Wavefront OBJ file of the C-alpha trace (Angstrom):
o trace
v 3.635 12.339 21.563
v 5.901 9.920 19.698
v 6.311 9.903 15.933
v 4.718 6.636 14.838
v 4.522 4.464 11.750
v 0.796 3.786 11.237
v 0.457 1.530 8.199
v 0.978 1.172 4.485
v -1.986 1.094 2.124
v -1.912 -0.035 -1.482
v -4.108 2.146 -3.704
v -4.828 1.181 -7.314
v -6.756 2.946 -10.068
v -7.792 1.526 -13.433
v -10.058 2.111 -16.412
v -10.800 -1.646 -16.227
v -12.499 -3.732 -13.564
v -10.080 -4.648 -10.748
v -12.382 -7.197 -9.068
v -10.085 -10.083 -10.043
v -7.192 -8.431 -8.192
v -9.407 -8.002 -5.134
v -10.418 -11.677 -5.377
v -6.855 -12.954 -5.828
v -5.528 -10.961 -2.860
v -8.263 -12.687 -0.842
v -7.892 -12.936 2.907
v -4.308 -11.671 2.789
v -5.690 -8.130 2.607
v -8.378 -5.940 4.094
v -10.246 -4.096 1.332
v -10.628 -0.527 2.577
v -12.707 0.420 -0.450
v -13.478 -0.798 -3.963
v -15.585 1.574 -6.005
v -15.894 3.607 -9.176
v -14.893 7.268 -9.041
v -14.831 9.681 -11.964
v -14.854 6.870 -14.514
v -12.058 4.883 -12.857
v -12.093 1.764 -10.693
v -10.426 2.436 -7.351
v -9.384 -0.065 -4.706
v -7.445 0.408 -1.507
v -5.946 -2.379 0.599
v -4.126 -3.044 3.862
v -2.324 -6.266 4.678
v -4.541 -8.256 7.049
v -3.146 -9.270 10.390
v -0.404 -6.622 10.300
v 1.117 -6.438 13.741
v 1.606 -3.150 15.530
v 5.377 -3.539 15.267
v 5.375 -4.149 11.482
v 7.374 -1.662 9.452
v 6.758 -0.102 6.056
v 9.486 -2.174 4.382
v 7.968 -5.451 5.561
v 4.417 -4.484 4.596
v 5.490 -3.345 1.127
v 7.309 -6.654 0.617
v 4.134 -8.513 1.631
v 2.175 -6.595 -1.007
v 4.893 -7.194 -3.624
v 4.709 -10.940 -2.958
v 0.936 -10.872 -3.534
v 1.363 -9.036 -6.843
v 4.228 -11.282 -7.982
v 2.054 -14.357 -7.304
v -0.937 -13.120 -9.341
v -1.942 -15.452 -12.192
v -0.857 -14.146 -15.603
v -4.317 -12.888 -16.649
v -4.773 -11.051 -13.338
v -1.242 -9.648 -13.497
v -2.199 -8.148 -16.871
v -5.049 -6.301 -15.130
v -2.528 -5.058 -12.531
v -0.119 -3.963 -15.278
v -2.981 -2.080 -16.967
v -3.734 0.036 -13.893
v -3.080 3.735 -14.381
v -1.902 4.084 -10.783
v -0.387 1.658 -8.252
v 0.737 3.435 -5.074
v 2.079 2.284 -1.731
v 0.979 5.010 0.708
v 3.110 4.883 3.858
v 1.404 6.633 6.774
v 3.060 8.183 9.809
v 1.650 10.146 12.701
v 3.738 13.201 13.537
v 4.882 13.990 17.037
v 7.508 15.783 19.068
v 9.695 12.814 19.993
v 12.088 11.288 19.403
v 14.254 14.118 18.123
v 14.480 12.299 14.790
v 12.703 9.299 13.313
v 13.992 6.931 10.653
v 12.073 4.405 8.623
v 14.156 2.556 6.048
v 12.883 1.197 2.769
v 15.645 -1.130 1.593
v 17.077 -0.980 -1.929
v 15.832 -4.503 -2.653
v 12.307 -3.399 -1.715
v 12.519 -0.347 -3.969
v 13.616 -2.649 -6.809
v 10.602 -4.919 -6.197
v 8.283 -1.898 -6.190
v 9.752 -0.729 -9.507
v 9.467 -4.218 -11.033
v 5.724 -4.306 -10.350
v 5.261 -0.771 -11.697
v 4.267 0.859 -8.425
v 5.320 4.030 -6.659
v 5.687 5.116 -3.045
v 3.992 8.048 -1.326
v 4.547 9.177 2.250
v 1.635 10.685 4.175
v 2.231 12.388 7.517
v -0.804 12.875 9.722
v -1.000 15.405 12.568
v -0.829 14.105 16.132
v -4.103 12.577 17.324
v -6.531 15.255 18.349
v -4.776 17.936 16.272
v -7.008 17.607 13.225
l 1 2 3 4 5 6 7 8 9 10 11 12 13 14 15 16 17 18 19 20 21 22 23 24 25 26 27 28 29 30 31 32 33 34 35 36 37 38 39 40 41 42 43 44 45 46 47 48 49 50 51 52 53 54 55 56 57 58 59 60 61 62 63 64 65 66 67 68 69 70 71 72 73 74 75 76 77 78 79 80 81 82 83 84 85 86 87 88 89 90 91 92 93 94 95 96 97 98 99 100 101 102 103 104 105 106 107 108 109 110 111 112 113 114 115 116 117 118 119 120 121 122 123 124 125 126 127 128 129
């Protein structure tokens, strides 16, 4: 099986209500979940309409644009989150011999400017879990 980029989720966690962020992202995202856990508000998003050939760098830039365009009062909610994580998912495999997925320097700068971090999650090949 081929090593494959799956998607990039944006996961946020806050002591405050994040409903305004969910509202402002609107139809540009799919809300995977939005709930309270252990006294924190959690929300997880995917970019809607992501094509199968999209790459992590492009998806992260799409999320950064959404955050950069938030109205000031909603951006303050974003800035108050205790965690803002781009979770890049890959499915492992045995080919090709190596796999590269670049996150450009300009993208890393945008991620830092919005106070987020990047996590990489590697899932076992389908059927192996």
